[in-house]
N, C-alpha and C positions, 0 to 999 in steps of 0.2 A: 449495377446490373439491371438490365431493362425489365426483367420479369419480377423484380422486387418492388413492392409498394409500401410495405409496413415493416418496421423493426420493433420487436419487443425487447426492451432494454432492462435487464435485471442487474441493477447496480445502485448503490446509494447515490442519490442526486439531491444534495442539499446546498445551503448557502455558505458553508464553511470554506475557507481558502485552503484548508489542509485536506490530505487524502483521508478517506476515499471519496469524499463529497466532490472535490474539485475534478477528479477524474470523470466521475459520472456526469457532472454538469457540462464539462467541455465536450465530452463525447455526445451527449444529447444535443447540444447546440450544433455540432458539426453534422450529425446525422439528419437533423431537421431541415437542412438545406436541400436534401434530396428525397427524404422519405417521411411518411407519417411515423411518429414515434410514440409508443406507449411505454411507460416506465413502471417498474415494480421494485419494491425493497427486496434485497436478496435473501432475507429471512422470512418472507411471506410463505404461508402454507397455502398453496394454490396450484392449479394445473391450467396452463394456457392451451387452448385448442387452436392449432395453427390454421390459417387460411392458406390458399394455394399460392399466395405471393408474399408470404411472411418469412422473416428471418428472426432467429432467437440469438441474442448476444447477452452474455452475462457472467456474473461472478457465482461460481458454485459454492455451496455451503456444506459444512459437515453433516447437517441434519438431512437425511435422505428424503424427507417429505417436503422439502422446500421447493420453491417455484421453479428455479432453473433445473434442478435435478429431475423433478417429476415431468416437467414440460419437455425436456430434451429427449425423453423416451418416446414421445408421440411421433407418429408418422405424418408426413406432409409438409415439413419445413423445407424451404428452399436452401437454407444453410443453418447450421448450429455452431456457434462460436463461443468457446469458453474464454473468459478473461479474468485473470487473477494473478496475484504475486506468486513467484516461483523460486524455490530453493532446492535444487536436485542433490542435496547432500545426504549421506547415509544416515545422518541423525535427523534429517528434515521430515520427520513423520507427519508434521502438520499438513504436508501435501499428499500424504498417502491415500486418503479417501478419494482423491481425484482419479485413482486407478479404476474406480467403478463407473466413472462418468465419461472419461475421455473417449471411450468406445462409441458414445452417442454423439460426439462432436466431430465436425468436419475439420476444424482447426482449434488449437489451443493458443491463445494470445498470452504469452508468458511475460508478466511484468517483472523484469529482473535485470541484472547487470551482465557485462561481458564475462566476468569471472565465473559466474554460475553457468552461463550458457556453454562455456568452454569445457565445463566438467560434466555436462549432460551425457555425453557419449560413454562415459565410464562410471555412470551412477546407477542406482537401482531404478531410475526412471528412464533409462536409455531407450526403451521401447516406445516412449512418448515422442521421440525425435521426429519421425516423419510428419506428425501433426503439429509440432510446436513452432510457433513464430515468435521471435524475440521482439519485445517492446521495451524501449527505454522510458524511464520516467523523465518528466520535465517539471519546471515550475513557471508560473506566470510572473514575470518580473514586475508587473504592475502591483501584484499582491505582495511581493517580496523585494522591496527596493533596497538599495545600498544604504545602510544606516550606521555601520561601524566605522567611525572616524578616529577614535582615540582608544588607546590600550592602557591598561594598568601597568605600573612599573614592574620591572623584572623582579621576580620573587613574590609579587603580590597578584599575579595574574590568576584569573578565576575560570573554572570549567563548568559547563552546563550540559546535562543530558536531557534530551527531549524525546518523550515516547512513553510507551506502556511497559509493563514488567512481565510479559509472557516469557516462558522459559527460554525461547530462542533469542530474546533480547539480552540474555546473559547478565542481568543486573547484579547477580552475586559477585561477578568479577569486578564490577564497578565498586561494590562495597569493599572488596579487598584492596583495590587501588587506593580508595579514599582512606582506609585504615592505615596503610603504609605511608601515606603523605598527609599527616594530620595538620601540617602547616599550610596546606593548600585548600582553598575554598571550592568544594564541589556542591552543585545544586541540581535539582531535578524538576522539570515541568512535565506533568503527566497526570498520574492517578493520585487520588487522595489517600495514599497509604505511605508507609515509612520505609526508607532504605537506610541501613546502618551507615553512619558517618557522612550521609548526604543530606543536604538541606532540602526539605520538601517545600516547593513553591505552589503546588496545586495545578489546576487546569487553567489555561489561558486561551483566548481567542486571538490569533496572531493578526487579525485584521484590525484590531483595536490598538490605538496609540499607547495605551497602558502597557500592553504586552511588548511592543517594540522598545519602549523605554527600559523595560526590565531586561530584555535581551542585550541591550547596549552595555549593561553593567558587567557583562561577562566577556571573556576574551577568546575562549576556545569551546567549540562543540566537541563533546566526547561521545562516541558510540562504541559499544562493546559486543554487539550481536554475534552469535555463534552460527546461526542458520537463518539469516535474515535476507529475504529476496533482494531488496533494493531500498535501503532506508532513505525516504524522501527528505529527512531532516538534514542529510549531508548537502543536498542541493539547495535547501532553504538557507542553510548557514553560509554556503558559498555566495548566494545571492545577497545576503545581508552584509557580507564583507568580513 
């Protein structure tokens, strides 16, 4: 847009190849081809005063005092665009605080899959529809190369879960599955806490060869989320093979 000169980007922008850093980093690089870009952490306590040629793009936060939420209320922006994962399920209350923010947004860029977008019109979030734009996730194949060339023999194949243990990841169900299949090896890369019947591997940086070597020892990714917008690990596992 001709009358836009500066973009204020509120999103984690780090060096990790995993989300959310990789989303923020790729978005920053793309925007910098056309605009001046200033970046902010999404949990900063700050108010941005817009110039007359500025756009606000960012990830809203549950804390009402954080930078995107406070700044979106200010008059003078050329555009205000929310950008965040989305799950319009009746139990998806982790999105509900957005109801107080979307009124300040021109568009909401919803990171989610086709399944959830098709349910939007019959969900508690149906009134978000006119402002919602569907965004699919992707992975950079340079960061997630094909690595899985050999599989363990039948009966000895191994499962791995990658992610955190927030309620919508439904890890209690994973514990039940592992309990009912004690002869199967289940492992978890994520937080430094314990899941029953699941081997805890801790945190890994998937840009490191050590992490890739560990991943190759497992045969299947398992994900059991109940209200998860779009698990990036599914795409990462597909890329790995």
